[in-house]
KOLKELO-536732 format. One line per 10 residues: number of its first residue (from 1); their letters; for each residue x, y, z of C-alpha. Coordinates in steps of 0.1 Angstrom, whole numbers, padded with zeros to 4 digits, always signed. Example, Ala and Ser with C-alpha at 12.3 -4.5 7.8 and 13.67 -1.06 7.14 Angstrom:
1 = as = +0123/-0045/+0078  +0137/-0011/+0071
//
This chain:
1 = xxxxxxxxxx = +0202/+0013/-0014  +0178/+0002/-0042  +0171/+0035/-0061  +0198/+0053/-0080  +0191/+0087/-0097  +0216/+0091/-0125  +0221/+0127/-0137  +0229/+0122/-0174  +0226/+0159/-0184  +0230/+0189/-0161
11 = xxxxxxxxxx = +0212/+0215/-0182  +0175/+0219/-0192  +0156/+0232/-0222  +0129/+0247/-0199  +0133/+0275/-0173  +0107/+0264/-0147  +0107/+0290/-0119  +0099/+0264/-0092  +0129/+0241/-0102  +0150/+0232/-0071
21 = xxxxxxxxxx = +0180/+0224/-0093  +0184/+0259/-0108  +0163/+0282/-0087  +0169/+0272/-0051  +0198/+0274/-0026  +0222/+0249/-0040  +0239/+0260/-0072  +0263/+0232/-0078  +0249/+0226/-0113  +0270/+0255/-0125
31 = xxxxxxxxxx = +0303/+0235/-0120  +0291/+0202/-0133  +0298/+0188/-0168  +0269/+0193/-0192  +0267/+0155/-0201  +0279/+0125/-0182  +0309/+0107/-0197  +0305/+0070/-0206  +0334/+0061/-0183  +0314/+0077/-0154
41 = xxxxxxxxxx = +0283/+0057/-0164  +0305/+0026/-0165  +0319/+0033/-0130  +0285/+0040/-0116  +0271/+0008/-0130  +0300/-0012/-0115  +0293/+0004/-0081  +0256/-0004/-0083  +0262/-0040/-0094  +0287/-0047/-0066
51 = xxxxxxxxxx = +0263/-0032/-0040  +0235/-0054/-0053  +0257/-0085/-0052  +0270/-0078/-0017  +0235/-0073/-0003  +0218/-0099/-0024  +0193/-0074/-0036  +0164/-0089/-0058  +0165/-0058/-0080  +0176/-0021/-0084
61 = xxxxxxxxxx = +0161/+0008/-0101  +0181/+0034/-0120  +0163/+0066/-0129  +0178/+0088/-0156  +0174/+0124/-0146  +0187/+0159/-0152  +0184/+0187/-0160  +0167/+0172/-0189  +0179/+0137/-0199  +0165/+0140/-0235
71 = xxxxxxxxxx = +0191/+0166/-0243  +0215/+0137/-0247  +0199/+0128/-0280  +0190/+0093/-0292  +0225/+0080/-0299  +0241/+0092/-0267  +0211/+0080/-0247  +0215/+0046/-0263  +0251/+0044/-0253  +0244/+0054/-0217
81 = xxxxxxxxxx = +0217/+0027/-0214  +0239/+0001/-0230  +0267/+0008/-0205  +0242/+0005/-0176  +0227/-0028/-0188  +0262/-0043/-0195  +0274/-0035/-0160  +0243/-0042/-0139  +0219/-0066/-0157  +0242/-0097/-0154
91 = xxxxxxxxxx = +0243/-0093/-0116  +0208/-0082/-0106  +0174/-0074/-0121  +0175/-0039/-0135  +0145/-0016/-0137  +0154/+0015/-0158  +0133/+0046/-0156  +0134/+0082/-0168  +0120/+0115/-0156  +0115/+0140/-0184
101 = xxxxxxxxxx = +0096/+0170/-0194  +0088/+0152/-0227  +0094/+0182/-0249  +0121/+0164/-0270  +0104/+0130/-0270  +0104/+0115/-0305  +0098/+0082/-0321  +0136/+0077/-0325  +0141/+0083/-0287  +0111/+0061/-0279
111 = xxxxxxxxxx = +0127/+0032/-0300  +0158/+0035/-0279  +0138/+0035/-0246  +0118/+0005/-0259  +0149/-0014/-0268  +0163/-0010/-0233  +0130/-0013/-0214  +0130/+0022/-0199  +0097/+0034/-0183  +0091/+0071/-0186
121 = xxxxxxxxxx = +0076/+0095/-0161  +0066/+0129/-0174  +0064/+0162/-0156  +0032/+0181/-0163  +0015/+0206/-0140  -0020/+0202/-0153  -0040/+0222/-0178  -0023/+0249/-0199  -0030/+0276/-0175  -0015/+0258/-0146
131 = xxxxxxxxxx = +0014/+0244/-0166  +0024/+0277/-0181  +0024/+0295/-0147  +0058/+0279/-0141  +0069/+0255/-0168  +0079/+0277/-0197  +0109/+0282/-0220  +0135/+0308/-0212  +0118/+0330/-0238  +0085/+0328/-0218
141 = xxxxxxxxxx = +0069/+0306/-0244  +0046/+0278/-0234  +0058/+0243/-0232  +0024/+0228/-0229  +0018/+0217/-0265  +0051/+0200/-0268  +0045/+0181/-0236  +0011/+0170/-0247  +0026/+0158/-0280  +0051/+0137/-0261
151 = xxxxxxxxxx = +0024/+0122/-0240  +0004/+0114/-0270  +0034/+0095/-0284  +0036/+0075/-0252  +0000/+0066/-0255  +0005/+0050/-0289  +0002/+0012/-0288  +0038/+0008/-0299  +0051/+0028/-0270  +0024/+0025/-0243
161 = xxxxxxxxxx = +0045/+0001/-0223  +0070/+0029/-0218  +0044/+0052/-0201  +0050/+0052/-0163  +0030/+0082/-0152  +0028/+0119/-0146  +0045/+0140/-0119  +0026/+0172/-0110  +0039/+0200/-0088  +0011/+0215/-0066
171 = xxxxxxxxxx = +0003/+0252/-0072  -0026/+0264/-0050  -0031/+0294/-0073  -0046/+0271/-0099  -0080/+0252/-0101  -0074/+0218/-0086  -0103/+0202/-0104  -0091/+0215/-0137  -0056/+0202/-0130  -0069/+0168/-0121
181 = xxxxxxxxxx = -0091/+0166/-0152  -0062/+0176/-0174  -0040/+0149/-0159  -0068/+0123/-0162  -0072/+0131/-0198  -0037/+0120/-0205  -0046/+0084/-0193  -0016/+0081/-0171  -0009/+0047/-0154  -0001/+0066/-0123
191 = xxxxxxxxxx = +0000/+0102/-0110  +0021/+0117/-0082  +0016/+0152/-0066  +0047/+0170/-0054  +0044/+0197/-0028  +0066/+0226/-0040  +0100/+0225/-0023  +0102/+0249/+0006  +0117/+0253/+0040  +0110/+0273/+0072
201 = xxxxxxxxxx = +0135/+0298/+0059  +0118/+0300/+0025  +0082/+0289/+0032  +0057/+0282/+0004  +0031/+0307/-0007  +0000/+0306/+0015  -0030/+0325/+0002  -0052/+0343/+0027  -0083/+0325/+0039  -0071/+0291/+0050
211 = xxxxxxxxxx = -0045/+0278/+0074  -0041/+0247/+0052  -0043/+0257/+0015  -0023/+0227/+0002  -0045/+0203/+0021  -0076/+0220/+0008  -0063/+0220/-0028  -0053/+0183/-0027  -0084/+0174/-0008  -0106/+0187/-0036
221 = xxxxxxxxxx = -0086/+0165/-0060  -0090/+0135/-0036  -0127/+0140/-0035  -0130/+0142/-0073  -0107/+0111/-0076  -0128/+0091/-0051  -0161/+0101/-0066  -0148/+0090/-0100  -0139/+0056/-0087  -0101/+0062/-0084
231 = xxxxxxxxxx = -0094/+0057/-0121  -0056/+0056/-0117  -0033/+0053/-0086  -0022/+0086/-0071  +0009/+0079/-0052  +0006/+0106/-0025  -0029/+0096/-0015  -0020/+0059/-0016  +0011/+0064/+0006  -0008/+0084/+0031
241 = xxxxxxxxxx = -0035/+0057/+0032  -0011/+0028/+0035  +0014/+0040/+0061  -0012/+0037/+0088  -0009/+0000/+0085  +0027/-0002/+0075  +0046/+0022/+0098  +0079/+0017/+0081  +0064/+0021/+0047  +0056/+0050/+0025
251 = xxxxxxxxxx = +0076/+0071/+0000  +0105/+0095/+0002  +0079/+0123/+0008  +0058/+0106/+0035  +0061/+0077/+0059  +0089/+0064/+0080  +0107/+0042/+0055  +0145/+0044/+0056  +0161/+0065/+0029  +0171/+0041/+0000
261 = xxxxxxxxxx = +0178/+0065/-0028  +0211/+0082/-0038  +0220/+0105/-0066  +0250/+0103/-0090  +0258/+0137/-0107  +0273/+0141/-0141  +0308/+0143/-0127  +0303/+0111/-0108  +0298/+0127/-0074  +0276/+0108/-0050
271 = xxxxxxxxxx = +0249/+0130/-0035  +0220/+0126/-0012  +0184/+0132/-0023  +0180/+0160/-0049  +0153/+0178/-0028  +0180/+0188/-0003  +0191/+0214/-0029  +0162/+0236/-0016  +0177/+0238/+0020  +0211/+0254/+0015
281 = xxxxxxxxxx = +0241/+0255/-0008  +0260/+0222/-0006  +0232/+0204/+0014  +0231/+0172/-0007  +0269/+0168/-0010  +0287/+0138/+0004  +0323/+0144/-0007  +0322/+0109/-0023  +0323/+0099/-0060  +0318/+0067/-0080
291 = xxxxxxxxxx = +0355/+0063/-0088  +0367/+0062/-0052  +0338/+0052/-0031  +0313/+0024/-0029  +0276/+0026/-0023  +0281/+0013/+0012  +0304/+0043/+0018  +0275/+0066/+0008  +0250/+0046/+0030  +0273/+0054/+0060
301 = xxxxxxxxxx = +0274/+0091/+0053  +0260/+0110/+0083  +0234/+0128/+0062  +0221/+0095/+0047  +0222/+0078/+0081  +0200/+0106/+0096  +0172/+0094/+0073  +0175/+0057/+0082  +0162/+0059/+0118  +0124/+0058/+0113
311 = xxxxxxxxxx = +0105/+0073/+0142  +0137/+0081/+0161  +0149/+0102/+0131  +0121/+0129/+0134  +0119/+0158/+0159  +0103/+0155/+0194  +0072/+0174/+0181  +0067/+0149/+0154  +0073/+0119/+0177  +0045/+0131/+0200
321 = xxxxxxxxxx = +0021/+0136/+0171  -0007/+0109/+0165  -0002/+0110/+0127  +0036/+0107/+0126  +0034/+0071/+0113  +0014/+0084/+0084  +0033/+0115/+0073  +0067/+0104/+0087  +0075/+0141/+0094  +0072/+0150/+0057
331 = xxxxxxxxxx = +0100/+0153/+0032  +0133/+0156/+0049  +0142/+0188/+0030  +0110/+0205/+0040  +0120/+0204/+0077  +0150/+0227/+0073  +0154/+0259/+0094  +0185/+0279/+0100  +0199/+0271/+0135  +0180/+0239/+0141
341 = xxxxxxxxxx = +0188/+0222/+0108  +0163/+0194/+0100  +0152/+0189/+0136  +0118/+0204/+0129  +0084/+0194/+0116  +0077/+0198/+0079  +0069/+0234/+0068  +0037/+0216/+0055  +0029/+0200/+0088  -0005/+0215/+0092
351 = xxxxxxxxxx = -0014/+0206/+0056  -0003/+0170/+0060  -0024/+0165/+0091  -0054/+0180/+0075  -0050/+0160/+0043  -0046/+0127/+0063  -0079/+0135/+0081  -0096/+0141/+0048  -0082/+0110/+0032  -0093/+0089/+0062
361 = xxxxxxxxxx = -0128/+0099/+0061  -0137/+0102/+0024  -0144/+0066/+0013  -0179/+0062/+0027  -0198/+0090/+0043  -0215/+0077/+0075  -0217/+0110/+0094  -0242/+0139/+0091  -0211/+0161/+0091  -0202/+0149/+0057
371 = xxxxxxxxxx = -0168/+0140/+0042  -0139/+0162/+0054  -0158/+0179/+0082  -0136/+0193/+0110  -0151/+0197/+0145  -0145/+0228/+0165  -0114/+0237/+0146  -0095/+0206/+0156  -0076/+0185/+0131  -0097/+0154/+0139
381 = xxxxxxxxxx = -0126/+0144/+0116  -0158/+0135/+0136  -0163/+0104/+0113  -0132/+0090/+0130  -0149/+0091/+0163  -0182/+0078/+0147  -0163/+0047/+0133  -0144/+0040/+0166  -0177/+0043/+0186  -0196/+0021/+0162
391 = xxxxxxxxxx = -0171/-0007/+0160  -0159/-0002/+0196  -0194/-0011/+0208  -0187/-0046/+0198  -0210/-0045/+0168  -0208/-0023/+0137  -0235/-0012/+0113  -0234/-0019/+0076  -0220/+0016/+0068  -0192/+0013/+0093
401 = xxxxxxxxxx = -0182/-0021/+0081  -0183/-0009/+0045  -0157/+0017/+0054  -0135/-0010/+0068  -0139/-0031/+0037  -0131/-0003/+0014  -0100/+0007/+0034  -0087/-0029/+0031  -0092/-0029/-0007  -0071/+0003/-0008
411 = xxxxxxxxxx = -0044/-0012/+0013  -0041/-0042/-0010  -0040/-0020/-0040  -0012/+0001/-0025  +0008/-0031/-0016  +0004/-0042/-0052  +0018/-0009/-0063  +0047/-0014/-0041  +0053/-0049/-0056  +0052/-0031/-0090
421 = xxxxxxxxxx = +0081/-0009/-0079  +0104/-0038/-0083  +0085/-0059/-0108  +0077/-0033/-0134  +0100/-0049/-0161  +0086/-0084/-0157  +0061/-0098/-0183  +0036/-0107/-0155  +0035/-0071/-0142  +0032/-0057/-0178
431 = xxxxxxxxxx = +0002/-0081/-0183  -0014/-0070/-0150  -0010/-0034/-0160  -0026/-0041/-0193  -0055/-0059/-0177  -0060/-0030/-0153  -0062/-0006/-0182  -0086/-0027/-0202  -0107/-0043/-0175  -0100/-0028/-0140
441 = xxxxxxxxxx = -0129/-0046/-0125  -0112/-0079/-0133  -0081/-0068/-0113  -0103/-0056/-0085  -0120/-0090/-0082  -0087/-0107/-0078  -0074/-0082/-0053  -0106/-0084/-0032  -0096/-0120/-0023  -0082/-0121/+0012
451 = xxxxxxxxxx = -0050/-0138/+0003  -0040/-0113/-0023  -0028/-0091/+0005  -0011/-0120/+0023  +0009/-0127/-0009  +0019/-0090/-0013  +0030/-0087/+0023  +0052/-0118/+0021  +0067/-0106/-0011  +0076/-0072/+0004
461 = xxxxxxxxxx = +0090/-0088/+0035  +0117/-0105/+0013  +0118/-0137/+0033  +0133/-0170/+0024  +0105/-0178/-0001  +0110/-0145/-0020  +0116/-0162/-0054  +0083/-0182/-0049  +0065/-0151/-0040  +0079/-0132/-0070
471 = xxxxxxxxxx = +0068/-0159/-0094  +0032/-0159/-0080  +0027/-0125/-0096  +0022/-0145/-0129  -0007/-0163/-0112  -0024/-0131/-0101  -0020/-0116/-0135  -0033/-0147/-0153  -0064/-0148/-0130  -0071/-0112/-0139
481 = xxxxxxxxxx = -0067/-0119/-0176  -0091/-0148/-0174  -0117/-0127/-0156  -0112/-0099/-0182  -0117/-0123/-0212  -0084/-0114/-0227  -0061/-0137/-0248  -0027/-0144/-0234  +0000/-0171/-0231  +0018/-0172/-0198
491 = xxxxxxxxxx = +0041/-0195/-0178  +0027/-0203/-0144  +0049/-0215/-0115  +0040/-0250/-0101  +0040/-0251/-0064  +0036/-0285/-0046  +0021/-0299/-0078  -0004/-0271/-0082  -0005/-0241/-0107  -0027/-0215/-0091
501 = xxxxxxxxxx = -0052/-0190/-0105  -0063/-0170/-0074  -0101/-0167/-0069  -0107/-0192/-0098  -0089/-0224/-0086  -0058/-0245/-0094  -0045/-0270/-0118  -0033/-0302/-0103  -0003/-0309/-0126  +0003/-0345/-0135
511 = xxxxxxxxxx = +0041/-0343/-0133  +0051/-0336/-0097  +0086/-0327/-0110  +0072/-0298/-0130  +0083/-0263/-0120  +0064/-0243/-0146  +0034/-0249/-0169  +0022/-0230/-0199  -0012/-0214/-0196  -0033/-0205/-0227
521 = xxxxxxxxxx = -0061/-0180/-0221  -0086/-0169/-0248  -0119/-0151/-0243  -0124/-0163/-0208  -0115/-0199/-0216  -0082/-0213/-0203  -0062/-0245/-0204  -0028/-0258/-0192  -0007/-0272/-0220  +0007/-0299/-0198
531 = xxxxxxxxxx = -0015/-0327/-0184  -0035/-0313/-0154  -0067/-0317/-0137  -0087/-0285/-0131  -0099/-0279/-0095  -0123/-0250/-0095  -0130/-0228/-0065  -0164/-0239/-0050  -0188/-0214/-0035  -0211/-0215/-0005
541 = xxxxxxxxxx = -0244/-0197/-0002  -0243/-0174/+0029  -0277/-0159/+0031  -0277/-0149/-0006  -0240/-0139/-0006  -0215/-0162/-0024  -0185/-0171/-0001  -0157/-0192/-0015  -0147/-0223/+0004  -0110/-0220/-0004
551 = xxxxxxxxxx = -0091/-0252/-0004  -0066/-0244/-0032  -0051/-0209/-0026  -0013/-0210/-0022  -0013/-0184/+0006  -0040/-0198/+0028  -0014/-0215/+0051  -0009/-0183/+0070  -0031/-0194/+0100  -0018/-0210/+0132
561 = xxxxxxxxxx = -0034/-0244/+0123  -0027/-0267/+0093  -0051/-0262/+0064  -0071/-0290/+0049  -0064/-0302/+0014  -0088/-0305/-0015  -0124/-0313/-0003  -0146/-0340/-0018  -0180/-0328/-0032  -0197/-0345/-0001
571 = xxxxxxxxxx = -0175/-0325/+0022  -0184/-0292/+0005  -0221/-0301/+0008  -0216/-0308/+0045  -0201/-0273/+0049  -0230/-0258/+0031  -0254/-0274/+0055  -0234/-0262/+0085  -0232/-0227/+0071  -0270/-0225/+0065
581 = xxxxxxxxxx = -0276/-0237/+0101  -0250/-0213/+0114  -0268/-0183/+0098  -0300/-0194/+0115  -0281/-0195/+0148  -0267/-0160/+0142  -0301/-0145/+0134  -0314/-0162/+0166  -0286/-0156/+0190  -0265/-0127/+0176
591 = xxxxxxxxxx = -0287/-0106/+0153  -0268/-0074/+0161  -0236/-0091/+0147  -0252/-0103/+0114  -0244/-0071/+0094  -0207/-0074/+0103  -0206/-0112/+0095  -0223/-0106/+0063  -0199/-0079/+0051  -0166/-0090/+0066
601 = xxxxxxxxxx = -0168/-0128/+0061  -0151/-0132/+0027  -0138/-0168/+0026  -0142/-0200/+0045  -0109/-0220/+0047  -0112/-0255/+0061  -0086/-0266/+0087  -0074/-0300/+0096  -0095/-0312/+0126  -0080/-0312/+0161
611 = xxxxxxxxxx = -0071/-0348/+0171  -0087/-0342/+0205  -0120/-0330/+0189  -0116/-0294/+0202  -0129/-0264/+0182  -0103/-0248/+0159  -0106/-0214/+0142  -0083/-0186/+0131  -0079/-0154/+0112  -0049/-0135/+0100
621 = xxxxxxxxxx = -0045/-0097/+0100  -0031/-0098/+0064  -0060/-0119/+0051  -0090/-0097/+0057  -0122/-0116/+0058  -0108/-0151/+0056  -0120/-0173/+0084  -0102/-0206/+0088  -0121/-0233/+0108  -0121/-0270/+0113
631 = xxxxxxxxxx = -0155/-0286/+0107  -0175/-0283/+0139  -0202/-0306/+0151  -0232/-0284/+0143  -0244/-0250/+0130  -0246/-0234/+0165  -0209/-0241/+0170  -0200/-0227/+0136  -0222/-0196/+0143  -0202/-0190/+0175
641 = xxxxxxxxxx = -0169/-0194/+0157  -0179/-0171/+0129  -0190/-0143/+0153  -0158/-0148/+0173  -0134/-0147/+0143  -0152/-0118/+0125  -0145/-0097/+0157  -0108/-0103/+0150  -0113/-0093/+0113  -0130/-0061/+0123
651 = xxxxxxxxxx = -0105/-0051/+0150  -0076/-0059/+0126  -0090/-0035/+0100  -0095/-0009/+0127  -0059/-0013/+0137  -0049/-0007/+0101  -0065/+0027/+0103  -0059/+0037/+0139  -0032/+0033/+0165  -0052/+0020/+0194
661 = xxxxxxxxxx = -0021/+0007/+0213  +0010/+0027/+0220  +0038/+0012/+0200  +0063/+0021/+0226  +0045/+0000/+0253  +0065/-0031/+0260  +0049/-0044/+0293  +0032/-0078/+0292  -0003/-0079/+0309  -0022/-0106/+0326
671 = xxxxxxxxxx = -0053/-0121/+0309  -0080/-0142/+0326  -0081/-0168/+0298  -0044/-0178/+0298  -0018/-0184/+0325  +0009/-0163/+0306  +0010/-0125/+0303  +0003/-0111/+0268  +0012/-0079/+0248  -0013/-0051/+0251
681 = xxxxxxxxxx = -0026/-0056/+0215  -0032/-0093/+0221  -0051/-0084/+0252  -0073/-0060/+0233  -0079/-0086/+0205  -0088/-0112/+0230  -0112/-0089/+0249  -0129/-0077/+0217  -0135/-0113/+0204  -0147/-0125/+0238
691 = xxxxxxxxxx = -0172/-0096/+0239  -0190/-0111/+0209  -0188/-0147/+0223  -0203/-0134/+0256  -0231/-0118/+0236  -0240/-0151/+0219  -0240/-0170/+0253  -0260/-0141/+0268  -0288/-0148/+0242  -0285/-0186/+0248
701 = xxxxxxxxxx = -0286/-0182/+0286  -0323/-0176/+0287  -0336/-0208/+0304  -0302/-0226/+0303  -0279/-0227/+0333  -0250/-0241/+0313  -0252/-0212/+0288  -0255/-0187/+0316  -0223/-0201/+0331  -0205/-0197/+0297
711 = xxxxxxxxxx = -0219/-0161/+0295  -0206/-0151/+0329  -0172/-0167/+0322  -0167/-0148/+0290  -0181/-0116/+0305  -0155/-0120/+0333  -0128/-0124/+0308  -0138/-0092/+0290  -0140/-0071/+0321  -0107/-0086/+0334
721 = xxxxxxxxxx = -0089/-0078/+0302  -0102/-0042/+0301  -0092/-0038/+0337  -0057/-0051/+0328  -0054/-0025/+0300  -0068/+0004/+0320  -0043/+0027/+0336  -0012/+0010/+0321  -0005/+0037/+0295  -0008/+0009/+0269
731 = xxxxxxxxxx = -0037/+0026/+0251  -0037/+0057/+0229  -0065/+0082/+0231  -0082/+0064/+0204  -0077/+0031/+0222  -0092/+0046/+0254  -0122/+0057/+0234  -0126/+0023/+0218  -0124/+0004/+0251  -0147/+0029/+0267
741 = xxxxxxxxxx = -0174/+0019/+0242  -0167/-0018/+0250  -0173/-0010/+0287  -0206/+0007/+0279  -0218/-0023/+0261  -0209/-0046/+0291  -0226/-0022/+0315  -0258/-0021/+0293  -0259/-0059/+0294  -0256/-0058/+0332
751 = xxxx = -0284/-0032/+0335  -0306/-0053/+0313  -0299/-0084/+0334  -0309/-0065/+0365
//
């Protein structure tokens, strides 16, 4: 358990008619103390600290909640926060948050929050019309002016670092574009949209005219957000986009992530997620309290355990659904129905499916049907089939590759947001947020580098190098600050004698014993205060496109072969000659592959040559566009390697968007190119890469018996692998469609040969 919602006040100064605490099934608030006692805070802090120590957690987040937490007043709030810091901060990194309606936010309270490093989320439902439909005082008066006043306070330079974002509850009776524009006007660092809490017993309002009004409403916002360049992260959209690649990721509302949040009520009672209050009276109760029970006791509660099982924890209908790894069955509370409990799809099931389809297809319109189009009343967008058909052919036009590239950028951005969930209180994260607000294009340039995702994935995996991965955030932030031309002083970690600035290069620090080095940045100029030699990133000309030859990035060691060290200028020149010759070979022997290579080849990473002189090349699913290769003998060899590895790059990006292989399939399959059997996904990867290699040898085979022999060998490997996959049940419907297009390409070659 990493997230702890602490109810510090059980009453509220608003009377929102959609509030699950006061207006829904569970009415336990009536018996709770109005304010939390300091001894209860102390006991809660002790339980959180012991849990963090027992499980060696890198950090925990405590969210002050209510009711309305600001009803505590500045002095009482200060005392509560001091108790939490005293109990938890000496043991584990503490990230303090607050969710508030902001009505009572004042400079005095902001000073308290600033002193304790509390980041503030504000509840606002959009423009005045939308907000006043539900979020009113008990007298019926509007709360909108007071909330805007509170948000204006958070935007002041002195308090800007407190501002975490806005939470908006969806109301399909309002104008979605007006709601979005009103939220955007408040310059939030982040926005999240909450589907109104509902169950099958008490379903949400559904206006006539559409079977999926919530998807339609959110879809219009997604379109406006995308058209506007995604000016701020929207958590729901990001989560639905990312969970396709990270099947156990997501948020409490979507995705298959195990539940890792618990609630502490004002009387010290441990409860499950607050949203369960909408199901039935007593639904969130555990019977445990902070005085007598540990966090591990709560984690073992049957209700909490039911939300720890990922795919096995959703109903049979959901398990059979192709988008279950995206929506995760929806919010647990939204599945409730009398008689069957929570063993049901979400009451918003149809909306979630339609919204996922719309999100998938909006980035780049490559279909005459246009973004969001639905064919024949199904929930599948025809652009999904268009993309699978185009990439499945073995090639891929510029528009299709552009969609894959954009989806990779979004995934990296989402992963960075997930890093921020635990790093929000660190100076490096605060700097990165500042750069993103001042010069978002600078952050985008750093995140576009292939190894930004590699780093984020390693960080989130919490492996043995977690501390090294955590400190690398300073390198990412510093590189963005340099690109933005800002002025900043920052300590960079030194790793194996190098202090890294991703996309820019690295400092070779004179002292091998150094662990950190102070970086000074001013107006785009930068220097290390300790003695160091600057190793800039060098760039290659790839047919007018600049491609970095990366021999410094700290995360380029993710390939199966050892990477080379710093190259001499002569070695860089040699690579430039090889790449120029390789492009000539691609145009001559593989012209249909050139759009994909041009768009998806993002970095060249030199490898240590094979002692036996064999060709070496590799890619990594979490380093989109990086091609690692040992220097080959000539340009034709490099052309073949680039075409081969870009196939892996493309297919990896497709697998981030679509499940081509059934995740439950465990049988190993024979492949023609190796004596050992391989998992189905590895068979598909090999077949797809060899398809392009066969195409190159097909072009070279005209007048060359040796090349023709290579062509037939690789063609046989492709057909053999596709045959191994066929009829095994290893492929999903999308996988069958994808491999069918591969077979069509092979048959066309055979027809042409005849």
